[in-house]
N, C-alpha and C positions, 0 to 999 in steps of 0.2 A: 504493500500500500504506500509506504513512504517513498519507495523507488518511483512509483507512478506520479506521486505529487512532485518530487524533485525533477523528474523528467518533464512534467508539464510546466514547471517554473522555468526550467532551462530552455524549453522550446519557446515559451512566451518571451523571455529575455532575448533570445536569438532573433525572433521576429521583430521585436521593438528596435534592436540594434540595426537590423537589416534595413528597416524603414528609415531610421535616422541617418544611415550612411548612404542613402540614395544620392547618386551623383547629381550635381547641379545641371550639367549638360546632358540633356536627355535625347535619345533617339527613339521616337515613338511615332505611330501613325496618326495620333490625335494631337493636333496643334491647337491649343486653347489658351485663352488669356485668363479666364477664371478670376477676374478682378485684378490681375496684374498686367504690367506691360509685357511685351513679347520681344525676345531677342532670338533671331534666327541666324545661325552660323552655317553658311554654305561652305562645304569643305570637300576635298578629294583626297584619295589615298596617296597620291604622289606629291602632295603639297606640304613641303617642309614648314612653311610659315603657319599652316593650319595647326600643326602639332605644337608650335611655339605658342600660338594664341590659346589653344586649349590648356597648355601648361600654365600660362599666365592666369587664366580664369580659375584654375584649380589652386595655384600656389600664392597669388597675390591676395593677401587677406582682405584688404579694403575692397578691391574689385570683386572678389568672391562674395563678400557680405552685401555689397550694393546690388549685385545681380540676384543673389538669393532672396533678399528682402523685397525686391521691387519688380522682378522679371520672372517669367517662365522662359527658360533657356533651352532651345532646341537645336539639334544638329541635323543638317540636311546633306547627306552625302550625294554629291552630284554625279558621281560615276557609278551609282547603283540606282536601279529603278525601284521606286516605292510608291505606293498609293497612300494618300493622306486625307484626313478629314480636318478641315481648317476653319477656325472660327468658333464662336460661342452660340451662334444661332442654331435653332433646331428646324430642319435638319442642317448639319454643318455642310459647308461647301466641300465637294469632293474634288480632289486634285491629285497630281502626281509630280514626280521629280521633274520631268520634262516641262510640264506646264509651269511649275514654279520657276525653273531656270529661264524660260522664255518670258514669262510674265514680269519678272523682276530684272530681266536682261543681265543675268549672271553669266559672265564669260570667263571669269578667272576666280580663283580662290586664294586666300579666304575672302569671303564677302559677308559682311554683317548687315542685317536689316533689322532696325528696331521700330516697334510699333507701340502706340499707347494702348491703354486698356480696352479701347473701342476698335482696335485694329486699324487705326489711322497710321499710315507709314510716316515716320518722323525723320529717320536718318537711314541712309544707305551708304555703307563704307566699303569701297572696293580696296582690297589689300589689307596688309597687316597694320595694326595700330598697337603700339606698346602700351603697357598698363597705365602709365601716366596719361597718355592721350585717350585711351579707352574710357578711363574713369570720368574724364571731362564730358564725353558724349553720353555716358550712362547717367551721370548726374543731371544733365540737361533734361532728360526725360523723367528720371526718377523723382526729381524735385519739382516737376511741373513747370520748369522755366520755359519750355517750348510754347506754353500757352500764352505767354506775355512778351517774349523776346525772340527776335529772329536769330537763327543759328549763327550767321556770320558775326553779328554783334556780340553774341555770347562767346564765340571762339576768340574774337579780338580781346575782349575783356579777360578771358582766361589765359591770354598770352600764347595761344596755339597758332594764331595767324596774325599778320601785321595789318 
């Protein structure tokens, strides 16, 4: 009897830890906002900078926390065909890798597209942005600055552009 109880507790703890350790960057067929902003990372297997960006997202504590608290973060591998359900409406929009690439004109990787909670596209970043730059873009959306200030003005104030 005690063995069963201990086994049950161990199984419960394992499931709780597995849920807590869920990676921030998700590859799933359901792309939803669920009250958060959305961060899509278009990547490919042959893209060295995609791996660097994924490492940045995982290891830069501030960037990781900003994304975790404010975004649902999804990986879209462009060299694999997948079907997706995109959006929070019922029924969700059905799409696939090819349609996403064409619809967002993704020709190279990495490419990040950030949306607000209502799926309005706010930023599309072609190429790699280091963590200090990426945090500026993420904060622009996470802090709602995009609602009151143009991106170029914000980037000038942030010192990212002249």
